[in-house]
C-alpha positions in Angstrom: 11.0 -6.0 -18.8 9.3 -4.4 -21.8 5.9 -4.7 -20.1 7.3 -3.1 -17.0 9.0 -0.3 -18.9 6.0 0.7 -21.1 3.0 -1.4 -20.1 1.1 -3.9 -22.2 0.0 -3.1 -25.7 -3.8 -2.9 -25.5 -6.6 -3.3 -28.1 -10.3 -2.9 -28.3 -12.1 -6.1 -29.0 -15.8 -6.9 -29.7 -17.3 -10.1 -28.2 -20.2 -11.8 -29.8 -21.9 -14.0 -27.2 -24.8 -16.2 -27.8 -27.7 -15.6 -25.4 -27.6 -19.2 -24.1 -23.8 -19.2 -23.5 -23.3 -15.5 -22.4 -23.4 -16.3 -18.7 -20.9 -19.2 -18.9 -18.6 -17.2 -21.2 -18.5 -14.2 -18.9 -17.9 -16.6 -16.0 -14.8 -17.9 -17.7 -13.6 -14.4 -18.3 -14.1 -13.6 -14.7 -12.0 -16.5 -13.6 -9.1 -15.4 -15.9 -9.4 -11.6 -15.3 -8.2 -10.6 -18.8 -10.6 -7.9 -20.1 -12.1 -4.7 -19.0 -15.7 -4.3 -20.2 -17.1 -1.0 -21.6 -20.6 0.2 -21.0 -22.6 0.0 -24.2 -25.7 1.4 -22.6 -24.5 4.6 -21.0 -27.9 6.4 -21.4 -29.9 3.6 -19.7 -30.3 3.9 -15.9 -29.4 1.1 -13.6 -33.1 0.4 -12.8 -34.0 0.1 -16.5 -31.5 -2.5 -17.5 -32.5 -6.1 -18.3 -31.0 -8.0 -15.5 -31.8 -5.7 -12.7 -34.2 -8.2 -11.1 -31.5 -10.9 -11.0 -29.2 -8.4 -9.3 -31.9 -7.7 -6.7 -32.3 -11.4 -6.0 -28.5 -11.7 -5.5 -28.5 -8.8 -3.1 -31.4 -10.5 -1.2 -29.4 -13.7 -1.0 -26.4 -11.7 0.2 -28.5 -10.2 3.0 -29.6 -13.7 4.1 -26.1 -15.0 4.0 -24.8 -12.1 6.1 -27.7 -12.7 8.6 -26.6 -16.4 8.8 -23.0 -15.4 9.3 -24.1 -13.2 12.2 -25.9 -16.1 13.9 -23.0 -18.5 13.3 -20.5 -15.9 14.6 -22.5 -15.3 17.7 -22.8 -19.0 18.4 -19.0 -19.5 17.9 -18.4 -16.5 20.1 -20.6 -17.8 22.9 -18.8 -21.2 22.8 -15.4 -19.7 22.9 -16.5 -17.2 25.5 -17.7 -20.0 27.7 -14.4 -21.8 27.4 -12.5 -18.7 28.3 -14.7 -18.0 31.2 -14.2 -21.6 32.4 -10.5 -21.2 32.4 -10.6 -17.8 34.1 -12.9 -19.1 36.8 -10.7 -22.0 37.5 -7.7 -19.7 37.9 -9.5 -17.2 40.0 -11.6 -19.6 42.1 -9.3 -19.6 45.1 -8.7 -15.8 45.0 -12.3 -14.8 44.7 -13.6 -16.9 47.6 -16.8 -16.8 49.4 -17.6 -13.1 48.7 -17.7 -13.6 44.9 -19.8 -16.7 45.2 -22.3 -15.0 47.4 -22.5 -12.0 45.0 -23.1 -14.3 42.0 -25.7 -16.2 44.0 -27.6 -13.1 44.9 -27.5 -11.8 41.3 -28.9 -15.1 39.9 -31.5 -15.3 42.6 -32.6 -11.8 41.7 -32.9 -12.8 38.0 -34.7 -16.0 38.8 -37.2 -14.2 41.0 -37.7 -11.6 38.3 -38.4 -14.3 35.7 -40.6 -16.1 38.1 -42.7 -13.0 38.7 -43.2 -12.5 35.0 -44.1 -16.1 34.5 -46.7 -16.2 37.3 -48.2 -12.9 36.1 -48.4 -14.0 32.4 -49.5 -17.6 32.9 -52.1 -17.0 35.5 -54.8 -17.1 32.8 -53.2 -20.2 31.2 -53.4 -22.1 34.5 -57.0 -21.2 34.9 -57.9 -22.9 31.6 -55.7 -26.0 32.0 -56.7 -29.1 34.0 -53.4 -31.0 33.8 -50.4 -29.0 33.3 -46.8 -30.1 32.9 -44.2 -27.8 31.8 -40.9 -28.3 30.0 -37.8 -26.1 30.4 -36.0 -24.6 27.5 -32.4 -24.7 28.7 -32.5 -21.2 30.1 -31.1 -22.3 33.5 -30.2 -26.0 33.6 -30.2 -26.0 37.4 -33.8 -24.6 37.6 -36.9 -26.8 37.7 -39.9 -24.6 37.3 -43.3 -25.5 35.7 -43.0 -22.6 33.2 -40.0 -21.6 31.1 -38.6 -18.7 29.0 -37.2 -18.5 25.5 -34.5 -16.0 24.6 -33.8 -14.3 21.3 -32.0 -11.2 19.8 -35.3 -9.6 18.9 -39.0 -10.3 19.0 -39.2 -11.5 15.4 -36.5 -14.0 15.9 -38.1 -15.4 19.1 -41.6 -15.6 17.4 -40.1 -17.5 14.5 -38.5 -20.0 16.8 -41.8 -20.4 18.7 -43.8 -21.0 15.6 -41.3 -23.6 14.4 -41.3 -25.2 17.9 -45.1 -25.3 17.8 -45.1 -27.1 14.4 -42.6 -29.6 15.7 -44.6 -30.4 18.8 -47.8 -30.8 16.7 -46.1 -33.3 14.3 -44.3 -35.3 16.9 -47.1 -35.4 19.4 -49.8 -35.8 16.8 -51.9 -32.9 18.2 -51.9 -34.1 21.8 -50.4 -30.8 23.1 -51.5 -27.2 23.6 -48.8 -24.5 23.3 -49.5 -21.1 24.9 -46.9 -18.3 24.9 -46.7 -14.6 25.5 -43.9 -12.0 25.2 -42.4 -10.4 28.3 -42.8 -6.6 28.0 -39.4 -5.6 29.5 -35.9 -6.7 28.5 -34.1 -9.1 30.8 -30.3 -9.7 31.1 -29.1 -12.8 29.3 -27.0 -14.8 31.9 -24.7 -16.0 29.2 -23.9 -12.8 27.3 -24.9 -10.2 29.8 -26.8 -8.3 27.1 -30.5 -7.1 27.4 -32.6 -9.5 25.4 -36.3 -10.2 24.7 -37.9 -13.1 26.5 -41.0 -15.2 25.7 -42.8 -17.3 28.3 -44.4 -20.5 26.9 -46.6 -23.2 28.5 -47.1 -26.7 27.1 -50.2 -28.7 28.1 -50.1 -32.4 27.2 -52.0 -35.6 28.0 -50.2 -38.7 29.2 -46.7 -39.6 30.4 -45.6 -40.9 27.0 -46.4 -37.6 25.3 -44.8 -35.8 28.2 -41.5 -37.6 27.6 -41.5 -36.6 24.0 -42.2 -33.0 24.9 -39.3 -33.0 27.3 -36.9 -34.4 24.8 -38.0 -31.9 22.1 -37.5 -29.0 24.6 -34.1 -30.3 25.6 -32.9 -30.8 22.0 -34.3 -27.6 20.4 -31.1 -25.5 21.1 -28.9 -28.5 20.2 -30.7 -28.9 16.9 -30.3 -25.2 16.2 -26.6 -25.5 16.8 -26.3 -28.5 14.5 -28.1 -26.6 11.7 -25.9 -23.6 12.1 -22.7 -25.7 12.2 -23.8 -27.5 9.0 -24.6 -24.1 7.4 -21.2 -22.7 8.4 -19.5 -25.4 6.3 -21.1 -23.9 3.2 -21.7 -20.3 4.0 -18.4 -19.1 2.5 -19.0 -21.1 -0.7 -22.4 -19.6 -1.0 -21.1 -16.1 -0.5 -18.6 -16.6 -3.3 -21.2 -18.0 -5.7 -23.6 -15.2 -5.0 -20.9 -12.6 -5.5 -20.0 -14.2 -8.8 -23.6 -14.3 -10.0 -24.1 -10.7 -9.1 -20.9 -9.6 -10.9 -21.9 -11.6 -14.1 -25.3 -10.0 -14.2 -23.7 -6.6 -13.8 -21.5 -7.3 -16.8 -24.5 -8.6 -18.8 -26.2 -5.2 -18.2 -23.2 -3.5 -19.9 -23.8 -5.5 -23.1 -26.2 -4.8 -25.9 -28.2 -7.0 -28.2 -27.9 -7.3 -31.9 -30.7 -6.6 -34.3 -32.0 -10.2 -33.9 -32.0 -10.1 -30.1 -30.3 -13.5 -30.2 -26.7 -12.4 -29.6 -25.1 -10.2 -27.0 -22.4 -7.8 -28.1 -19.7 -6.6 -25.6 -16.7 -4.3 -26.1 -13.6 -5.0 -24.0 -10.1 -3.7 -23.6 -7.7 -6.6 -23.7 -3.9 -7.0 -23.9 -2.9 -8.0 -27.4 -0.8 -10.9 -26.1 -3.9 -12.3 -24.3 -6.2 -12.4 -27.4 -5.6 -16.2 -28.0 -6.4 -16.9 -24.3 -9.5 -14.8 -24.6 -10.6 -16.9 -27.6 -10.0 -20.2 -25.7 -12.1 -18.9 -22.8 -15.0 -18.1 -25.1 -14.8 -21.5 -26.6 -14.7 -23.1 -23.2 -17.8 -21.1 -22.1 -19.7 -22.1 -25.2 -18.8 -25.8 -24.6 -20.0 -25.7 -21.0 -23.3 -24.2 -22.0 -23.9 -26.6 -24.8 -24.4 -23.9 -27.4 -24.4 -25.0 -31.0 -23.0 -21.7 -32.2 -19.8 -20.7 -30.5 -19.0 -17.2 -29.2 -16.1 -15.4 -30.8 -14.0 -12.2 -30.6 -13.0 -9.6 -33.2 -10.5 -6.7 -32.9 -11.9 -3.3 -33.9 -10.0 -0.1 -34.6 -10.5 2.8 -32.3 -9.2 6.3 -31.7 -9.9 6.2 -27.9 -6.9 6.1 -25.6 -6.6 2.6 -24.0 -6.2 2.1 -20.3 -2.7 1.4 -18.9 -1.8 -2.1 -17.8 1.6 -2.8 -16.2 2.0 -6.4 -15.1 3.9 -6.7 -11.8 5.0 -9.4 -9.4 5.3 -9.5 -5.7 8.7 -7.8 -5.8 7.9 -5.0 -8.3 4.3 -4.3 -7.1 5.4 -2.2 -4.2 7.6 0.1 -6.3 4.8 0.3 -8.9 2.4 1.5 -6.2 4.8 4.3 -5.3 4.7 5.5 -8.9 0.9 5.0 -9.2 0.4 7.1 -6.1 1.8 10.0 -8.1 -0.4 9.2 -11.1 -1.2 6.3 -13.4 1.0 6.6 -16.5 -0.4 7.4 -19.9 -0.8 4.6 -22.3 2.6 3.3 -23.4 4.4 6.0 -21.5 7.8 5.3 -20.0 7.2 3.8 -16.6 9.6 5.1 -13.8 9.1 1.9 -11.7 12.0 -0.1 -13.1 14.4 2.7 -12.2 12.7 3.4 -8.9 13.6 -0.1 -7.8 17.2 1.1 -7.6 17.1 4.9 -7.1 14.4 5.0 -4.4 16.1 2.7 -1.8 19.5 4.3 -2.7 18.4 7.8 -2.0 16.7 6.6 1.1 19.9 5.0 2.2 21.9 8.2 1.5 19.8 9.9 4.2 19.6 6.9 6.5 23.0 5.4 6.0 24.0 3.4 9.1 25.4 -0.1 9.0 23.7 -1.2 12.3 20.3 0.3 11.5 20.4 -1.1 8.0 21.1 -4.6 9.3 18.1 -4.4 11.7 15.9 -3.2 8.9 17.1 -5.8 6.4 16.6 -8.7 8.9 13.1 -7.5 9.8 12.2 -7.3 6.1 13.8 -10.7 5.3 11.7 -12.3 8.1 8.5 -10.8 6.5 9.7 -12.1 3.1 10.3 -15.6 4.4 6.9 -15.6 6.1 5.0 -14.0 3.3 2.7 -17.0 2.9 1.7 -17.0 6.6 -2.0 -16.3 6.7 -1.9 -14.8 10.1 0.5 -12.2 8.9 -1.3 -11.5 5.7 -4.9 -11.4 6.9 -4.9 -9.0 9.8 -7.0 -5.9 10.6 -4.0 -3.8 11.7 -3.6 -1.3 8.9 -0.2 -0.2 10.1 1.1 -3.8 10.0 -0.5 -4.4 6.6 1.4 -1.3 5.3 4.7 -2.7 6.5 3.9 -6.2 5.2 2.8 -5.0 1.7 6.1 -3.0 1.4 8.3 -5.8 2.7 10.4 -5.9 -0.4 10.8 -2.1 -0.4 12.0 -2.3 3.2 14.4 -5.1 2.3 15.9 -3.0 -0.5 16.2 0.0 1.8 17.9 -2.0 4.5 20.4 -3.5 2.0 21.3 -0.1 0.5 21.5 1.3 4.0 24.1 -1.3 4.8 26.1 -0.2 1.8 25.9 3.5 2.6 26.7 2.7 6.2 29.9 1.1 5.0 30.7 4.1 2.9 30.0 6.5 5.8 31.8 4.0 8.1 29.0 4.5 10.6 27.6 1.8 12.8 25.4 3.1 15.7 27.5 6.3 15.5 30.8 4.3 15.7 33.3 3.7 13.0 34.7 0.2 12.2 38.4 -0.2 11.7 38.2 -3.2 9.4 41.2 -2.6 7.1 43.3 -0.4 9.4 43.5 3.4 9.2 45.6 5.0 6.5 46.9 7.6 9.0 49.8 7.1 11.3 50.4 9.1 14.5 53.9 7.8 15.2 55.3 9.5 12.0 54.6 12.9 13.5 57.2 12.3 16.3 55.3 14.0 19.0 56.9 14.1 22.5 55.3 13.2 25.8 55.1 16.9 26.7 53.3 17.7 23.5 50.7 15.0 24.2 50.1 16.4 27.7 50.2 20.1 27.0 48.1 20.2 23.8 44.4 19.4 23.8 44.3 19.1 20.0 47.1 17.9 17.7 46.9 18.1 13.9 48.1 15.3 11.6 50.0 16.8 8.6 49.6 14.6 5.5 52.6 16.3 4.0 54.9 14.7 6.6 56.4 11.4 5.3 54.7 8.3 6.7 51.7 10.2 8.2 49.3 9.4 5.4 49.8 6.0 3.8 46.9 6.0 1.5 43.0 6.2 1.3 40.9 3.7 3.3 39.9 0.8 1.0 36.1 1.2 1.6 34.4 4.4 2.8 35.6 7.0 5.2 38.7 6.4 7.3 37.8 5.4 10.9 40.3 8.0 12.3 37.8 10.7 11.4 35.6 9.5 14.2 38.3 10.8 16.6 38.9 14.1 14.8 37.6 17.4 16.2 36.8 18.7 12.7 34.9 15.5 11.8 31.6 17.4 11.5 33.1 20.0 9.2 34.6 17.3 7.0 31.4 15.3 6.8 29.3 18.4 6.1 31.5 19.3 3.1 31.6 15.8 1.8 27.8 15.1 2.1 26.7 18.4 0.7 28.8 18.1 -2.4 27.8 14.4 -2.8 24.1 15.5 -2.6 24.5 18.0 -5.4 26.3 15.5 -7.6 23.6 12.8 -7.0 20.8 15.3 -7.6 22.2 16.6 -10.9 22.7 13.0 -12.2 19.2 12.0 -11.1 17.6 15.0 -12.8 19.7 14.6 -16.0 18.7 10.9 -16.2 15.0 12.0 -16.0 15.5 14.4 -18.8 17.2 11.7 -20.9 14.3 9.3 -20.3 11.9 11.8 -22.0 13.6 10.9 -25.3 12.0 7.4 -25.2 8.6 9.0 -25.1 9.3 11.4 -27.9 10.6 8.5 -30.2 7.8 6.1 -29.3 5.0 8.6 -29.9 6.7 9.8 -33.1 7.3 13.3 -32.0 10.9 13.7 -33.1 10.7 17.4 -33.2 10.6 17.4 -29.4 14.1 16.0 -29.4 15.4 19.2 -30.9 12.9 21.8 -29.6 12.4 20.4 -26.0 14.9 17.8 -25.0 18.0 19.5 -26.3 17.3 22.9 -24.8 16.4 21.4 -21.5 19.5 19.3 -21.3 21.8 22.2 -22.3 20.2 24.5 -19.7 20.7 21.9 -17.0 24.2 20.8 -17.9 25.7 24.2 -18.8 24.8 25.6 -15.4 24.4 22.8 -12.8 26.3 20.1 -14.7 29.2 22.6 -14.7 28.9 22.8 -10.9 29.4 19.1 -10.7 32.5 19.4 -13.0 34.0 22.0 -10.7 33.5 19.8 -7.6 35.1 16.8 -9.2 37.9 18.9 -10.7 38.7 20.4 -7.3 38.8 16.9 -5.7 41.2 15.6 -8.3 43.4 18.6 -9.1 44.3 19.8 -5.6 46.3 17.5 -3.3 47.1 17.8 0.4 50.1 20.1 -0.3 48.2 22.8 -2.1 44.7 22.3 -0.7 45.0 25.5 1.3 45.2 27.5 -2.0 42.2 25.9 -3.6 39.5 28.5 -4.5 36.0 28.5 -3.4 33.6 26.7 -5.8 30.6 28.6 -4.5 32.1 32.0 -5.2 33.2 31.0 -8.6 29.7 29.7 -9.4 28.1 32.9 -8.3 30.6 35.0 -10.3 29.7 32.8 -13.3 26.2 34.3 -13.5 27.6 37.8 -12.8 30.3 37.2 -15.5 32.9 38.4 -13.0 36.3 36.7 -12.4 38.8 39.4 -12.0 40.9 39.3 -8.8 40.1 35.6 -8.0 42.4 32.7 -8.4 41.1 30.6 -11.3 40.3 27.0 -10.7 41.9 26.0 -14.1 43.3 28.0 -17.1 40.7 29.5 -19.4 37.9 29.2 -16.7 36.4 32.7 -17.4 36.0 32.2 -21.1 34.4 28.8 -20.7 32.0 30.0 -18.0 30.8 32.9 -20.2 30.3 30.5 -23.1 28.2 28.1 -20.9 26.0 30.9 -19.6 25.4 32.2 -23.2 24.4 28.7 -24.3 22.1 28.3 -21.2 20.4 31.7 -21.9 19.9 31.0 -25.6 18.3 27.6 -24.8 15.4 29.4 -23.0 13.8 31.1 -26.0 14.3 27.9 -28.1 12.5 26.0 -25.4 9.8 28.7 -25.2 9.1 29.4 -28.9 10.5 26.4 -30.8 7.7 23.9 -30.4 4.8 26.3 -30.8 6.3 28.0 -33.9 7.1 24.6 -35.5 3.6 23.3 -34.9 2.1 26.4 -36.3 4.3 26.2 -39.4 3.5 22.5 -39.7 -0.2 23.1 -39.6 -0.6 26.3 -41.6 2.5 26.7 -43.8 4.0 23.4 -44.9 1.2 22.3 -47.3 0.9 25.8 -48.9 4.6 26.0 -49.5 4.7 22.6 -51.1 6.9 21.1 -48.4 5.6 17.6 -48.2 8.2 16.3 -45.8 5.6 15.9 -43.1 4.4 12.3 -42.7 0.9 11.4 -43.6 0.1 10.6 -40.0 1.0 14.1 -38.8 -0.8 15.7 -41.7 -4.1 13.9 -41.0 -3.7 14.5 -37.3 -3.5 18.2 -37.7 -6.3 18.3 -40.3 -8.6 16.6 -37.8 -7.6 18.7 -34.8 -7.9 22.4 -34.9 -4.5 24.0 -33.9 -4.6 26.8 -31.4 -1.3 28.7 -31.4 -2.1 30.8 -28.4 -3.0 27.8 -26.3 0.1 26.0 -27.4 2.3 29.0 -26.7 0.7 29.5 -23.2 1.3 25.8 -22.4 4.9 25.9 -23.5 5.5 29.2 -21.6 4.3 27.6 -18.4 6.5 24.5 -19.0 9.5 26.7 -19.7 9.1 28.8 -16.6 8.5 25.7 -14.5 11.5 23.9 -15.9 14.0 26.7 -15.6 13.0 27.7 -12.1 12.7 24.0 -11.2 16.3 23.3 -12.1 17.3 25.8 -9.4 14.8 24.7 -6.8 15.2 21.0 -7.5 19.0 21.2 -7.2 18.6 22.9 -3.8 16.0 20.3 -2.9 18.5 17.5 -3.2 20.4 19.1 -0.3 17.9 17.3 1.9 20.1 14.2 1.3 22.9 16.0 3.2 20.6 17.5 5.9 18.8 14.2 6.8 22.0 12.2 6.7 23.7 14.6 9.1 20.6 14.7 11.3 20.4 10.9 11.4 24.1 10.6 12.3 23.9 13.2 15.0 20.8 11.7 16.6 22.6 8.3 16.6 25.6 9.9 18.3 23.5 11.7 20.9 21.6 8.5 21.7 24.9 6.6 22.2 26.5 9.3 24.3 23.4 9.8 26.6 22.5 6.2 27.1 25.0 3.5 26.2 28.1 5.5 27.2 26.6 6.0 30.7 26.3 2.3 31.2 29.7 1.4 29.7 31.6 3.9 32.0 30.5 2.1 35.2 33.4 -0.2 36.3 31.9 -1.8 39.4 29.8 -5.0 39.5 26.7 -2.9 39.8 27.6 -1.4 36.5 27.3 -4.8 34.8 23.8 -5.2 36.2 23.0 -1.6 35.3 24.1 -2.2 31.7 21.1 -4.6 31.1 18.3 -2.0 31.4 20.5 0.6 29.8 20.9 -1.7 26.7 17.1 -2.3 26.7 16.5 1.4 26.8 19.0 2.0 24.0 17.3 -0.7 21.9 13.8 0.7 22.4 14.9 4.3 21.6 16.9 3.1 18.6 13.9 1.3 17.1 11.3 3.9 17.9 13.3 7.0 17.0 16.1 6.1 14.7 14.4 3.3 12.8 10.7 4.2 12.8 10.6 8.0 13.0 13.8 8.7 11.1 13.1 5.9 8.6 9.6 7.3 7.9 11.1 10.8 7.5 13.7 9.6 5.0 11.1 7.5 3.2 8.9 10.6 2.7 11.8 12.8 1.5 12.9 10.1 -1.0 9.3 9.9 -2.2 9.2 13.7 -2.8 12.6 13.5 -4.7 11.1 10.9 -7.1 7.7 12.5 -7.6 8.8 16.2 -8.0 12.5 16.3 -9.0 12.7 13.1 -11.1 9.3 12.0 -12.5 8.2 15.4 -13.7 11.0 15.5 -16.2 9.4 12.8 -18.4 6.4 11.3 -16.7 2.9 12.7 -17.1 0.9 10.3 -15.0 -2.5 11.3 -16.6 -3.5 7.8 -17.7 -6.4 5.5 -16.6 -5.6 2.2 -14.9 -6.7 -1.0 -16.5 -9.5 -2.5 -14.3 -10.2 -6.1 -15.4 -13.3 -8.1 -14.7 -11.9 -10.7 -12.3 -13.6 -12.7 -9.5 -10.4 -12.5 -7.5 -10.8 -8.7 -7.2 -14.4 -8.9 -5.8 -14.5 -8.1 -2.1 -16.1 -10.6 0.3 -19.6 -9.8 1.5 -18.5 -10.1 5.1 -15.5 -7.7 4.4 -17.8 -5.3 2.7 -20.2 -5.2 5.6 -17.4 -4.9 8.1 -18.0 -8.3 9.7 -14.5 -9.6 9.0 
């Protein structure tokens, strides 16, 4: 938990690697992924570094492997394509009939005649020089039996290479008793297997004797099969070769970051490493030295530094999604308080406040639970669909949002816009004693809680289901959700201000507690915290009997700033005096927030040592001696912060009203969808209505998922994201750090992925 709250404690270490064991030591570090290497040769260009030739060789091997992968993929594609075509032809054989067969026959005849024309034209000179000619076919058309054949390839170079290898094989097997002549066809022909335009080479083999002729025929028949066997054998190792080449290239890249000592026998590297992983780092260097057989082991030393280390926050599969939300705002400064542990709770909760619906929450939670249970399924993890990958990577976030939506749906007592009467309503209609005439002659009847027996008590969990039948339901929910949004917003912002104290104490800036934190908290609570107090006081102090005489909170809050209260019914005794006192405290906190920190730092730098006040710690004294203090710059910075904070308290409080607005919009959309779709199907009483209900329910399900779950869910997600980034995190989180990027083989992209082949 401490690592997630502040990140790992980092240190700068120096590695001393023997030249003979440097490669193996870095390979061990790449397998573990513990350290981030620093460039000790920043002034040397990439082309002037020592291992640039090795990197070029690795890149050449990568190019060859990608080329092999293309050939293997095309072979596999052609095989799978032939199987698919075979199945399709079997299914469509009866339907296509004679017309399709005639069309295919004409097309193939045209291709055969075209090939035959080129063969006759090109080999006319060959035939004139040859006495006994027998030709072998290269599997272009198994059903053709010509004396001359063609060889297909993706390009001329590829075809020529195969021809040369074919000629060498004929020479060795037939011991020189053959003559191979070939020529390239000038125009591109359509490949009958793939339908793509390809280059073609016509070849003619002259041989002596039937025994040699049989060998030639076998070689021609087995050339393509041999090529397939070679490619299949290569496909078994191509992925391993790719990984090995990528590792080699990465190791040589790291070696280029190192520098030699004065004897040129030892490599020196500087790395950032977590303090807790130093023993593991030492064991890795020892293992690398042992594998290389070095007589002198490599070792590591910690070195002091004034540079700011990178930020490393270790996460797991559950917390990584929430950490990504925070990092999207900005990577935290080194050892700064990390908002992610609190975001795990507050983010899905604020989302659920806007999305609260029991039915929708259950669907979302079930969908996320399915992804969590199938998280090891490779088909779900390794897909090209970016939208699906986004959902799958955030499966735990979606699960938490669904669970919290179930909770808020129970509080709102809202399930697909309908209320659930689980515990029984706390209101009774019988106690009103209405007559039959009153029921028939009055469209609206009001339940009076002051009548004995009408109101038995509050609903045990959430809102009473009778409000779903009330005509003033929307007015009641508006008032309830608006006040709830303000209360949650003030609590959320106050919590963010309180978290800033952990940064002040950790970085030994206790003066910020009195000159920054205290004025900020007083300004926020004296104004908007008092608004929360009035809301809660009004809920508790006024019952159903005197609720009509309760004063307006909004008018009292406005008069608080105007310092006017005459002629208005007070909310409680002594209200005017307390409000004036709170406004004065809030106003006085502004100049303290504006001038307190700059004046104190100015006095600390220029006045304390002259006056003999040696209460300043040695650390602060040395810090200010090394760094020139600029009072104007500090004052300007603090002025911007003061204006931003004071105005932000007003705008941020209003911003939390989005919780009320989106919650109301989601509930109303759900109610409209139910009224316009499901209610139409449920009101049909005939047998036809039962059959009509099936497509109606299907339409209702599709619209619910597409509009209320996907669109409304995305909207609530973005608004919750904004509330955390702007209203919450800016109270204590800077987000100006640099992320720790370890040297790890597991983080290297595949060559095929990098080239867009996978």
